[in-house]
C-alpha positions as CSV (number, residue, x, y, z in Angstrom):
1,X,58.3,-47.8,31.9
2,X,58.0,-48.1,36.0
3,X,58.5,-50.9,36.8
4,X,57.7,-51.4,40.2
5,X,54.5,-49.8,39.7
6,X,52.7,-52.0,37.0
7,X,54.7,-54.9,39.1
8,X,52.2,-53.7,42.8
9,X,48.3,-53.0,40.3
10,X,48.9,-56.7,38.5
11,X,49.6,-58.2,41.8
12,X,46.5,-55.8,43.7
13,X,44.1,-57.0,40.6
14,X,45.0,-60.4,41.2
15,X,44.5,-60.3,45.2
16,X,40.7,-58.6,43.9
17,X,40.2,-61.8,40.8
18,X,41.4,-64.5,42.8
19,X,38.7,-63.3,45.9
20,X,36.5,-62.7,42.9
21,X,37.3,-67.2,42.2
22,X,36.9,-67.6,45.6
23,X,32.8,-65.7,45.5
24,X,32.8,-67.9,42.8
25,X,34.0,-71.2,43.8
26,X,31.7,-70.7,47.3
27,X,28.7,-70.2,45.1
28,X,29.4,-73.4,43.4
29,X,29.8,-74.8,46.6
30,X,26.4,-73.0,47.7
31,X,24.2,-74.7,44.8
32,X,25.9,-78.1,45.2
33,X,24.6,-78.0,48.9
34,X,20.9,-77.2,46.8
35,X,20.9,-80.3,44.6
36,X,17.5,-82.0,44.5
37,X,18.9,-85.0,44.1
38,X,21.1,-86.0,41.0
39,X,19.3,-87.3,37.7
40,X,21.3,-90.6,38.4
41,X,18.8,-91.0,41.7
42,X,15.4,-89.6,39.7
43,X,15.9,-91.9,38.1
44,X,16.3,-94.6,40.0
45,X,13.3,-93.4,41.8
46,X,11.5,-92.8,38.7
47,X,12.2,-97.0,37.9
48,X,11.7,-98.5,41.0
49,X,8.4,-96.8,41.5
50,X,7.4,-98.0,38.3
51,X,7.9,-101.8,38.8
52,X,6.7,-101.7,42.0
53,X,4.1,-104.7,41.6
54,X,3.9,-103.6,38.5
55,X,1.3,-100.9,39.5
56,X,1.2,-98.4,36.8
57,X,2.6,-95.0,38.1
58,X,0.1,-91.8,38.6
59,X,0.1,-89.7,36.5
60,X,1.1,-87.1,39.3
61,X,3.7,-89.1,40.6
62,X,5.3,-89.0,36.7
63,X,5.0,-85.1,37.0
64,X,6.5,-85.0,40.5
65,X,9.7,-87.0,39.2
66,X,10.1,-85.6,35.7
67,X,10.2,-81.9,38.0
68,X,12.8,-83.6,39.8
69,X,14.7,-85.0,37.8
70,X,14.8,-81.4,35.4
71,X,15.5,-79.9,38.7
72,X,18.5,-81.8,39.4
73,X,19.4,-81.2,35.4
74,X,19.4,-77.3,36.2
75,X,21.1,-77.6,39.5
76,X,24.5,-79.9,38.1
77,X,24.4,-77.2,35.2
78,X,24.4,-74.1,38.1
79,X,27.1,-75.4,39.5
80,X,28.7,-76.0,36.7
81,X,28.7,-73.1,35.3
82,X,30.5,-71.7,39.0
83,X,32.6,-74.1,38.9
84,X,33.6,-72.8,35.3
85,X,33.3,-69.4,36.2
86,X,35.8,-69.7,38.9
87,X,38.3,-71.6,37.5
88,X,38.6,-68.9,35.0
89,X,38.7,-66.1,37.7
90,X,41.7,-67.8,38.7
91,X,43.0,-68.4,35.6
92,X,42.7,-65.0,35.3
93,X,44.5,-63.7,38.6
94,X,47.2,-66.1,38.1
95,X,48.7,-64.0,34.8
96,X,48.2,-61.1,36.9
97,X,50.6,-62.3,39.6
98,X,52.2,-63.7,37.2
99,X,52.6,-60.2,35.1
100,X,53.3,-58.9,38.7
101,X,55.7,-61.4,39.9
102,X,57.7,-60.7,37.0
103,X,57.6,-57.1,36.2
104,X,58.8,-56.7,40.5
105,X,61.9,-59.2,39.1
106,X,62.7,-56.3,36.2
107,X,61.9,-53.2,38.8
108,X,64.6,-54.8,40.9
109,X,67.0,-56.2,38.0
110,X,67.7,-59.0,39.4
111,X,65.2,-62.2,40.5
112,X,62.1,-61.7,42.9
113,X,62.7,-63.0,45.4
114,X,65.1,-61.0,48.4
115,X,62.4,-60.6,50.7
116,X,59.1,-62.0,52.3
117,X,57.0,-60.5,50.1
118,X,58.4,-61.3,46.7
119,X,58.8,-64.8,48.1
120,X,56.0,-65.0,48.8
121,X,53.6,-63.5,45.8
122,X,56.3,-66.1,44.3
123,X,55.5,-69.3,46.2
124,X,51.6,-68.9,45.1
125,X,52.7,-68.2,42.0
126,X,53.8,-72.1,42.1
127,X,50.5,-73.0,44.4
128,X,48.6,-72.2,41.4
129,X,49.9,-72.6,38.7
130,X,49.8,-77.0,40.4
131,X,46.5,-76.5,41.0
132,X,46.0,-75.4,37.5
133,X,48.3,-78.2,36.8
134,X,45.9,-80.6,37.7
135,X,42.5,-78.9,36.7
136,X,43.5,-79.9,33.1
137,X,45.8,-82.6,33.6
138,X,43.9,-84.4,36.6
139,X,40.4,-82.4,36.5
140,X,41.0,-81.3,40.0
141,X,39.0,-78.5,39.8
142,X,37.2,-79.3,42.9
143,X,40.0,-77.9,45.5
144,X,39.1,-74.3,43.7
145,X,37.4,-73.1,47.0
146,X,40.5,-73.3,49.2
147,X,43.1,-72.8,46.5
148,X,41.4,-69.7,46.1
149,X,41.3,-68.9,50.1
150,X,44.4,-69.1,50.1
151,X,46.1,-67.4,47.7
152,X,43.6,-64.8,48.1
153,X,44.5,-64.2,52.0
154,X,48.4,-64.5,51.0
155,X,48.6,-62.2,48.2
156,X,46.5,-60.2,49.7
157,X,48.1,-59.8,53.2
158,X,52.0,-59.9,51.0
159,X,51.1,-56.5,48.9
160,X,49.3,-54.9,51.8
161,X,51.1,-55.7,55.1
162,X,54.5,-57.9,53.8
163,X,55.1,-54.9,51.3
164,X,58.7,-53.3,51.4
165,X,60.5,-51.3,47.8
166,X,62.4,-52.3,45.2
167,X,66.2,-52.7,47.2
168,X,69.2,-54.5,45.7
169,X,70.0,-57.6,47.8
170,X,72.2,-57.8,50.7
171,X,76.0,-59.7,49.6
172,X,74.6,-62.5,52.3
173,X,71.9,-63.6,49.0
174,X,74.3,-62.7,46.0
175,X,75.1,-66.8,45.4
176,X,74.3,-69.1,42.6
177,X,72.4,-71.2,45.6
178,X,70.4,-68.9,46.9
179,X,68.6,-69.2,43.5
180,X,68.6,-72.3,43.7
181,X,67.2,-73.0,47.3
182,X,64.8,-70.7,47.4
183,X,63.2,-72.0,43.5
184,X,63.1,-75.2,45.2
185,X,61.0,-74.3,48.6
186,X,58.8,-72.3,46.3
187,X,58.6,-75.8,44.5
188,X,58.0,-78.3,47.5
189,X,56.0,-75.1,49.4
190,X,53.4,-75.4,46.3
191,X,53.1,-78.8,46.2
192,X,52.7,-78.8,50.4
193,X,50.4,-76.6,49.7
194,X,48.0,-78.0,47.8
195,X,49.0,-81.1,49.5
196,X,47.7,-80.0,52.9
197,X,44.1,-78.4,51.5
198,X,43.4,-82.3,50.0
199,X,44.1,-83.0,53.6
200,X,41.5,-80.6,54.5
201,X,39.2,-82.0,52.5
202,X,40.5,-85.6,52.4
203,X,39.4,-85.5,56.8
204,X,36.0,-84.1,55.3
205,X,35.0,-86.7,52.9
206,X,35.7,-89.2,55.2
207,X,34.0,-88.6,58.2
208,X,31.0,-87.8,56.3
209,X,31.5,-91.5,54.5
210,X,31.8,-93.2,58.3
211,X,28.1,-91.4,58.7
212,X,26.7,-92.6,55.7
213,X,26.4,-89.0,54.6
214,X,27.8,-88.0,51.6
215,X,25.8,-85.0,50.5
216,X,25.8,-81.4,48.9
217,X,29.2,-80.9,47.7
218,X,31.4,-83.5,49.1
219,X,28.7,-85.5,46.9
220,X,30.9,-84.4,44.0
221,X,34.6,-84.7,45.6
222,X,36.0,-88.5,44.4
223,X,36.3,-91.0,47.5
224,X,38.3,-90.6,50.4
225,X,40.4,-92.9,49.3
226,X,41.0,-91.6,45.8
227,X,41.8,-88.2,48.0
228,X,44.4,-89.5,50.4
229,X,46.5,-91.1,47.3
230,X,46.7,-87.7,45.4
231,X,47.9,-86.0,48.6
232,X,50.3,-88.5,49.2
233,X,52.3,-88.3,46.1
234,X,52.1,-84.4,46.2
235,X,53.8,-85.2,49.8
236,X,56.7,-88.1,48.0
237,X,57.4,-85.2,45.6
238,X,57.8,-82.3,47.7
239,X,59.4,-84.2,50.4
240,X,62.4,-84.7,48.1
241,X,62.9,-81.3,47.0
242,X,62.2,-79.9,50.9
243,X,65.3,-82.2,51.3
244,X,67.6,-80.5,48.8
245,X,66.3,-77.3,49.9
246,X,67.9,-78.0,53.2
247,X,71.0,-79.4,51.8
248,X,71.2,-76.3,49.2
249,X,70.5,-73.3,52.3
250,X,73.8,-75.1,54.1
251,X,75.9,-74.9,51.2
252,X,75.2,-71.6,50.9
253,X,75.2,-70.9,54.5
254,X,78.3,-71.8,54.2
255,X,79.2,-69.5,51.1
256,X,77.6,-66.3,53.1
257,X,78.6,-66.9,56.7
258,X,81.3,-69.3,57.0
259,X,79.2,-72.8,57.8
260,X,77.2,-75.5,57.0
261,X,74.8,-75.3,60.0
262,X,74.5,-72.7,63.1
263,X,71.1,-73.7,64.5
264,X,69.3,-70.2,63.7
265,X,66.0,-69.9,63.7
266,X,64.9,-70.2,60.2
267,X,67.5,-73.4,59.5
268,X,66.1,-75.3,63.4
269,X,62.1,-74.9,62.0
270,X,63.1,-75.9,58.0
271,X,64.7,-78.4,59.8
272,X,61.5,-79.4,62.1
273,X,59.4,-79.0,58.8
274,X,61.4,-81.4,57.6
275,X,60.7,-83.9,60.6
276,X,57.3,-83.3,60.3
277,X,56.8,-84.5,56.7
278,X,58.8,-87.2,57.2
279,X,56.7,-88.4,59.8
280,X,53.4,-87.9,57.5
281,X,56.0,-90.3,54.8
282,X,56.2,-93.4,57.4
283,X,52.5,-92.8,59.0
284,X,51.4,-93.4,54.9
285,X,53.3,-96.4,54.5
286,X,51.9,-97.3,58.4
287,X,48.5,-99.6,58.3
288,X,47.8,-98.2,62.1
289,X,47.9,-94.7,61.1
290,X,46.7,-94.3,57.5
291,X,43.9,-92.2,57.4
292,X,42.6,-89.7,59.4
293,X,46.0,-89.3,61.8
294,X,48.1,-88.9,58.5
295,X,45.4,-86.5,57.1
296,X,46.3,-84.7,60.5
297,X,49.9,-84.6,60.6
298,X,49.9,-83.4,56.6
299,X,47.6,-80.2,58.0
300,X,50.8,-80.0,60.8
301,X,52.8,-79.9,58.2
302,X,51.6,-77.0,56.6
303,X,51.3,-75.2,59.2
304,X,54.8,-75.4,60.0
305,X,56.1,-75.2,56.7
306,X,54.0,-71.3,56.7
307,X,55.3,-70.6,60.4
308,X,58.7,-71.5,59.5
309,X,58.0,-68.2,56.3
310,X,56.3,-66.4,58.1
311,X,56.1,-66.4,61.9
312,X,60.0,-66.8,62.4
313,X,60.4,-64.0,60.1
314,X,58.2,-61.6,61.9
315,X,58.7,-62.7,65.3
316,X,62.6,-64.1,65.7
317,X,65.6,-62.1,64.6
318,X,68.7,-64.5,63.2
319,X,71.0,-64.9,60.1
320,X,67.9,-64.6,57.9
321,X,65.9,-61.4,58.5
322,X,67.0,-59.2,56.3
323,X,65.1,-56.8,54.0
324,X,62.9,-55.2,56.6
325,X,60.1,-58.4,56.5
């Protein structure tokens, strides 16, 4: 059986399915934006109008409120349908990408994270797994639009730009510490990605709350304070794991190159990323830097994380440049 072929087909198919999931969540946001009014608002208006001065409601006003109430319920149902469709497609895309990663490992006869193509597909499997777990446990389906956009672009780049044929690992990668290092990096990266995407939504929600104009889909999101708390928890989970990733990488470097630290571009940027997230956690615990400022630091940290992986590999040569990309 040609595992490499089926792996590629599964990963390309996952891109298509993730794109459809993104469209479904985009339709969900658009439907919420066009919502006339929530059922709660319409019912409150009905009660207020009925009790104003004790005057009875005119027949046409009753019909208007009833029609608005029916429109609100229909719009709410439409938003929920798009949401469920998006989550279902995301689950399907996750299964396809998981099959693709496992198939790549079977084709290579090793752990499937020996180059940028393999690590990207693996890292995005962890991202979607973290998102779906939180949808199941905490109802975070409101994060579907940015998550599906991220995995569509990420897997799309993987199968079109980063792809390399199956090949044996270079000698430097034959170490159990390499497997530990990459696994920890992928899990930490998944948490950083989810936290970074929530930081973007936090800024949008907070600005709308400050202006007193929380409408459309933003009205369906939790409060900015709740989003900020969930974001912090993701980063608080990821930071110690990223610290371990850097430490495990140093141990692997001693095994592979005879030194723990050599200021290789990848090593240096991993340290820069660590410092940025350390600043985020410090800012989050400092009253004057909570909120938008801390969220901006988290977004910068996410940009640093992806530059460390993709930008360094494409732009700079170093000991971590192997297997093509």
